[in-house]
DSSP file (Angstrom, degrees, kcal/mol; ACC not computed):
  #  RESIDUE AA STRUCTURE BP1 BP2  ACC     N-H-->O    O-->H-N    N-H-->O    O-->H-N    TCO  KAPPA ALPHA  PHI   PSI    X-CA   Y-CA   Z-CA
    1    1 A M              0   0    0      0, 0.0     2,-0.3     0, 0.0    17,-0.2   0.000 360.0 360.0 360.0 136.9  103.2   22.8  282.0
    2    2 A K  E     -A   17   0A   0     15,-2.3    15,-2.4     2,-0.0     2,-0.3  -0.904 360.0-172.8-123.8 157.3   99.9   23.9  280.7
    3    3 A H  E     -A   16   0A   0     -2,-0.3     2,-0.4    13,-0.2    13,-0.2  -0.993  16.9-161.7-150.2 157.3   98.2   23.0  277.5
    4    4 A E  E     -A   15   0A   0     11,-1.9    11,-3.0    -2,-0.3     2,-0.4  -0.995  12.4-162.3-138.1 133.7   95.2   23.7  275.3
    5    5 A V  E     +A   14   0A   0     -2,-0.4     2,-0.3     9,-0.2     9,-0.2  -0.958  14.0 167.5-119.6 133.1   94.0   21.4  272.5
    6    6 A R  E     -A   13   0A   0      7,-2.4     7,-3.3    -2,-0.4     2,-0.5  -0.987  24.8-139.0-141.0 154.7   91.7   22.4  269.7
    7    7 A I  E     -A   12   0A   0     -2,-0.3     2,-0.5     5,-0.2     5,-0.2  -0.957  17.2-179.9-117.2 126.5   90.7   20.8  266.5
    8    8 A E  E >   -A   11   0A   0      3,-2.5     3,-2.6    -2,-0.5     2,-0.2  -0.970  63.7 -53.4-127.9 114.3   90.3   22.8  263.3
    9    9 A Q  T 3  S-     0   0    0     -2,-0.5     0, 0.0     1,-0.3     0, 0.0  -0.398 124.3 -16.4  54.2-117.0   89.3   20.8  260.2
   10   10 A E  T 3  S+     0   0    0     -2,-0.2    31,-2.0    29,-0.1    30,-1.7   0.326 120.1  94.6 -96.9   7.6   91.8   17.9  260.0
   11   11 A A  E <   -Ab   8  41A   0     -3,-2.6    -3,-2.5    28,-0.2     2,-0.6  -0.830  58.0-154.4-109.1 137.7   94.3   19.5  262.3
   12   12 A V  E     -Ab   7  42A   0     29,-3.0    31,-3.1    -2,-0.4     2,-0.6  -0.944  17.6-161.3-102.0 120.8   94.8   19.0  266.0
   13   13 A I  E     -Ab   6  43A   0     -7,-3.3    -7,-2.4    -2,-0.6     2,-0.6  -0.919   6.1-170.8-109.1 122.5   96.5   22.1  267.4
   14   14 A I  E     -Ab   5  44A   0     29,-3.1    31,-3.0    -2,-0.6     2,-0.6  -0.951   4.8-162.2-117.6 114.5   98.2   21.7  270.8
   15   15 A E  E     -Ab   4  45A   0    -11,-3.0   -11,-1.9    -2,-0.6     2,-0.4  -0.863   9.4-168.2 -98.8 123.5   99.4   24.8  272.5
   16   16 A I  E     +A    3   0A   0     29,-2.6    32,-0.8    -2,-0.6     2,-0.3  -0.887   7.9 176.3-111.7 140.0  102.0   24.2  275.3
   17   17 A S  E     +Ab   2  48A   0    -15,-2.4   -15,-2.3    -2,-0.4    32,-0.3  -0.961  41.8  21.7-140.0 160.7  103.1   26.8  277.8
   18   18 A G  E    S- b   0  49A   0     30,-2.0    32,-2.2    -2,-0.3    33,-1.0  -0.565 103.2 -18.2  88.4-151.1  105.4   26.9  280.9
   19   19 A D  E     - b   0  51A   0     -2,-0.2     2,-0.6    31,-0.2    33,-0.2  -0.776  45.3-163.9 -97.9 135.9  108.2   24.4  281.6
   20   20 A V  E     + b   0  52A   0     31,-3.3    33,-2.2    -2,-0.4    36,-0.4  -0.863  40.3 134.7-115.9  93.1  108.4   21.0  279.9
   21   21 A D  S >> S-     0   0    0     -2,-0.6     4,-2.1    31,-0.2     3,-1.2  -0.516  73.9 -65.3-125.9-168.0  110.9   19.1  282.1
   22   22 A L  H 3> S+     0   0    0      1,-0.3     4,-0.5     2,-0.2    -2,-0.0   0.825 129.0  58.7 -54.9 -34.3  111.2   15.7  283.7
   23   23 A E  H 34 S+     0   0    0      1,-0.2    -1,-0.3     2,-0.1     4,-0.2   0.851 121.4  23.4 -64.1 -34.8  108.2   16.4  285.9
   24   24 A F  H <> S+     0   0    0     -3,-1.2     4,-2.3     2,-0.1    -2,-0.2   0.478  94.1  93.4-113.4  -5.1  105.8   17.0  283.0
   25   25 A S  H  X S+     0   0    0     -4,-2.1     4,-2.5     1,-0.2     5,-0.2   0.862  87.4  52.7 -63.1 -34.9  107.4   15.1  280.0
   26   26 A G  H  X S+     0   0    0     -4,-0.5     4,-2.3     2,-0.2    -1,-0.2   0.899 109.0  49.9 -64.4 -39.9  105.3   12.0  280.7
   27   27 A D  H  > S+     0   0    0      2,-0.2     4,-2.5     1,-0.2    -2,-0.2   0.902 110.9  50.0 -63.2 -41.3  102.1   14.2  280.7
   28   28 A L  H  X S+     0   0    0     -4,-2.3     4,-2.9     2,-0.2     5,-0.2   0.929 109.9  50.1 -63.5 -45.0  103.3   15.7  277.4
   29   29 A R  H  X S+     0   0    0     -4,-2.5     4,-2.7     1,-0.2     5,-0.3   0.924 111.9  47.8 -60.5 -44.6  103.9   12.3  275.8
   30   30 A T  H  X S+     0   0    0     -4,-2.3     4,-2.2     1,-0.2    -1,-0.2   0.917 112.8  49.3 -61.5 -44.1  100.5   11.0  276.9
   31   31 A L  H  X S+     0   0    0     -4,-2.5     4,-1.0     2,-0.2    -2,-0.2   0.927 114.2  44.4 -60.6 -47.4   98.8   14.2  275.5
   32   32 A L  H >X S+     0   0    0     -4,-2.9     4,-1.0     1,-0.2     3,-0.5   0.926 113.9  48.2 -66.9 -45.3  100.6   13.9  272.2
   33   33 A M  H 3< S+     0   0    0     -4,-2.7     3,-0.5     1,-0.2    -1,-0.2   0.877 111.1  51.8 -64.5 -36.8  100.0   10.2  271.7
   34   34 A G  H 3< S+     0   0    0     -4,-2.2    -1,-0.2    -5,-0.3    -2,-0.2   0.725 107.7  53.8 -70.3 -21.2   96.3   10.6  272.6
   35   35 A S  H X< S+     0   0    0     -4,-1.0     3,-1.3    -3,-0.5     4,-0.4   0.672  86.2  82.7 -86.3 -18.6   96.0   13.3  270.0
   36   36 A L  G >< S+     0   0    0     -4,-1.0     3,-0.9    -3,-0.5    -1,-0.2   0.883  90.2  48.7 -57.5 -43.2   97.4   11.3  267.1
   37   37 A P  G 3  S+     0   0    0      0, 0.0    -1,-0.3     0, 0.0    -2,-0.1   0.648 100.5  69.8 -72.0 -10.2   94.1    9.5  266.3
   38   38 A K  G <  S+     0   0    0     -3,-1.3     2,-0.3    -4,-0.1    -2,-0.2   0.601 106.1  12.4 -86.9 -11.3   92.2   12.8  266.3
   39   39 A G    <   -     0   0    0     -3,-0.9   -28,-0.2    -4,-0.4   -29,-0.1  -0.991  58.5-125.9-159.0 163.6   93.5   14.4  263.2
   40   40 A R  S    S+     0   0    0    -30,-1.7    33,-2.4    -2,-0.3     2,-0.4   0.765 103.2  43.9 -81.3 -27.9   95.6   14.0  260.0
   41   41 A V  E     -bc  11  73A   0    -31,-2.0   -29,-3.0    31,-0.2     2,-0.5  -0.971  69.0-162.1-121.9 132.1   97.8   16.9  261.0
   42   42 A I  E     -bc  12  74A   0     31,-3.0    33,-3.1    -2,-0.4     2,-0.5  -0.967   8.5-170.3-114.6 121.8   99.3   17.5  264.5
   43   43 A I  E     -bc  13  75A   0    -31,-3.1   -29,-3.1    -2,-0.5     2,-0.6  -0.957   4.9-162.8-116.5 123.6  100.5   21.0  265.2
   44   44 A I  E     -bc  14  76A   0     31,-3.2    33,-3.2    -2,-0.5     2,-0.8  -0.923   4.5-158.4-108.5 115.8  102.5   21.6  268.4
   45   45 A D  E     +bc  15  77A   0    -31,-3.0   -29,-2.6    -2,-0.6     3,-0.2  -0.844  20.6 166.2 -96.4 110.4  102.8   25.3  269.3
   46   46 A L  E >   +     0   0A   0     31,-3.3     3,-1.9    -2,-0.8    32,-0.2   0.181  40.3 113.5-105.3  13.9  105.8   25.7  271.6
   47   47 A S  E 3  S+     0   0A   0      1,-0.3    -1,-0.2    30,-0.1    31,-0.1   0.724  80.6  44.8 -64.3 -21.3  105.9   29.5  271.4
   48   48 A C  E 3  S+b   17   0A   0    -32,-0.8   -30,-2.0    -3,-0.2     2,-0.5   0.205  83.0 118.8-107.2  15.4  105.0   29.9  275.1
   49   49 A V  E <   -b   18   0A   0     -3,-1.9   -30,-0.2   -32,-0.3     3,-0.1  -0.711  42.2-170.5 -82.3 126.8  107.3   27.3  276.4
   50   50 A D  E    S+     0   0A   0    -32,-2.2     2,-0.3    -2,-0.5   -31,-0.2   0.831  70.8   5.2 -84.1 -35.2  109.8   28.8  278.8
   51   51 A L  E     -b   19   0A   0    -33,-1.0   -31,-3.3     2,-0.0     2,-0.4  -0.988  56.6-176.2-152.3 137.3  112.1   25.7  279.2
   52   52 A I  E     -b   20   0A   0     -2,-0.3   -31,-0.2   -33,-0.2     2,-0.1  -0.984  13.5-164.0-135.9 127.2  112.2   22.3  277.6
   53   53 A D     >  -     0   0    0    -33,-2.2     4,-2.1    -2,-0.4     3,-0.5  -0.340  42.5 -84.1-100.6-174.7  114.7   19.7  278.7
   54   54 A S  H  > S+     0   0    0      1,-0.2     4,-2.3     2,-0.2     5,-0.1   0.812 127.0  55.9 -63.5 -30.7  115.9   16.5  277.1
   55   55 A S  H  > S+     0   0    0      2,-0.2     4,-1.6     1,-0.2    -1,-0.2   0.870 108.2  48.6 -69.9 -34.1  113.0   14.5  278.5
   56   56 A G  H  > S+     0   0    0     -3,-0.5     4,-2.0   -36,-0.4    -2,-0.2   0.893 111.5  49.5 -67.7 -41.0  110.6   16.9  276.9
   57   57 A I  H  X S+     0   0    0     -4,-2.1     4,-2.7     1,-0.2    -2,-0.2   0.895 108.2  54.3 -63.8 -40.2  112.4   16.7  273.6
   58   58 A A  H  X S+     0   0    0     -4,-2.3     4,-2.4     1,-0.2    -1,-0.2   0.884 106.9  51.1 -61.8 -38.7  112.3   12.9  273.9
   59   59 A S  H  X S+     0   0    0     -4,-1.6     4,-2.0     2,-0.2    -1,-0.2   0.907 111.2  47.6 -65.3 -41.7  108.5   13.0  274.2
   60   60 A L  H  X S+     0   0    0     -4,-2.0     4,-2.4     2,-0.2    -2,-0.2   0.915 112.3  50.0 -63.2 -43.2  108.2   15.2  271.1
   61   61 A L  H  X S+     0   0    0     -4,-2.7     4,-2.6     2,-0.2    -2,-0.2   0.907 109.4  50.6 -63.8 -42.9  110.5   12.9  269.2
   62   62 A K  H  X S+     0   0    0     -4,-2.4     4,-2.3     2,-0.2    -1,-0.2   0.918 112.2  47.2 -61.5 -43.9  108.5    9.8  270.2
   63   63 A A  H  X S+     0   0    0     -4,-2.0     4,-2.5     2,-0.2    -2,-0.2   0.896 111.2  52.1 -65.6 -39.5  105.2   11.4  269.1
   64   64 A F  H  X S+     0   0    0     -4,-2.4     4,-2.4     2,-0.2    -2,-0.2   0.927 109.9  48.9 -60.3 -45.9  106.9   12.5  265.8
   65   65 A Q  H  X S+     0   0    0     -4,-2.6     4,-2.1     1,-0.2    -2,-0.2   0.910 112.5  47.3 -61.9 -43.2  108.0    9.0  265.1
   66   66 A E  H  X S+     0   0    0     -4,-2.3     4,-1.5     2,-0.2    -1,-0.2   0.890 110.3  52.8 -66.3 -38.9  104.6    7.5  265.9
   67   67 A A  H  <>S+     0   0    0     -4,-2.5     5,-3.0     1,-0.2     4,-0.3   0.920 109.1  49.9 -61.9 -43.4  102.9   10.2  263.7
   68   68 A C  H ><5S+     0   0    0     -4,-2.4     3,-1.3     1,-0.2    -2,-0.2   0.907 108.1  52.9 -62.1 -42.2  105.3    9.2  260.8
   69   69 A K  H 3<5S+     0   0    0     -4,-2.1    -1,-0.2     1,-0.3    -2,-0.2   0.836 111.9  46.4 -61.0 -32.4  104.4    5.5  261.2
   70   70 A K  T 3<5S-     0   0    0     -4,-1.5    -1,-0.3    -3,-0.2    -2,-0.2   0.382 117.7-111.0 -93.8   3.1  100.7    6.4  261.0
   71   71 A G  T < 5S+     0   0    0     -3,-1.3     2,-0.2    -4,-0.3    -3,-0.2   0.752  70.1 142.1  75.7  24.2  101.1    8.6  257.9
   72   72 A K      < -     0   0    0     -5,-3.0     2,-0.4    -6,-0.2    -1,-0.2  -0.630  53.4-119.5 -95.6 154.9  100.3   11.8  259.9
   73   73 A E  E     -c   41   0A   0    -33,-2.4   -31,-3.0    -2,-0.2     2,-0.5  -0.798  27.5-167.3 -90.0 137.6  101.9   15.2  259.5
   74   74 A F  E     +c   42   0A   0     -2,-0.4     2,-0.4   -33,-0.2   -31,-0.2  -0.978  10.8 174.5-131.5 116.6  103.6   16.5  262.6
   75   75 A M  E     -c   43   0A   0    -33,-3.1   -31,-3.2    -2,-0.5     2,-0.4  -0.930  16.4-152.7-127.5 147.4  104.6   20.1  262.8
   76   76 A G  E     -c   44   0A   0     -2,-0.4     2,-0.4   -33,-0.2   -31,-0.2  -0.934   4.2-162.8-118.2 143.6  106.1   22.3  265.5
   77   77 A L  E      c   45   0A   0    -33,-3.2   -31,-3.3    -2,-0.4   -30,-0.1  -0.951 360.0 360.0-118.6 142.1  105.8   26.1  265.9
   78   78 A S              0   0    0     -2,-0.4    -1,-0.1   -33,-0.2   -33,-0.1   0.355 360.0 360.0-140.2 360.0  108.1   28.1  268.1
């Protein structure tokens, strides 16, 4: 898994590429949780992800739940 993070106005845009599997899902969760305080809107671009398994989906879901608790917008692109 590779990633790029950029901030545009109130949005944190996280571009993910490669495989998001058990090996990298913890890294993804850490990345997403660390990005929540940085913007009002969190945008996850998954258009370059080749494979995502259930552990990767679980990391996305956890970050989505935390964003909702904090009143943040959480969007995915594919």
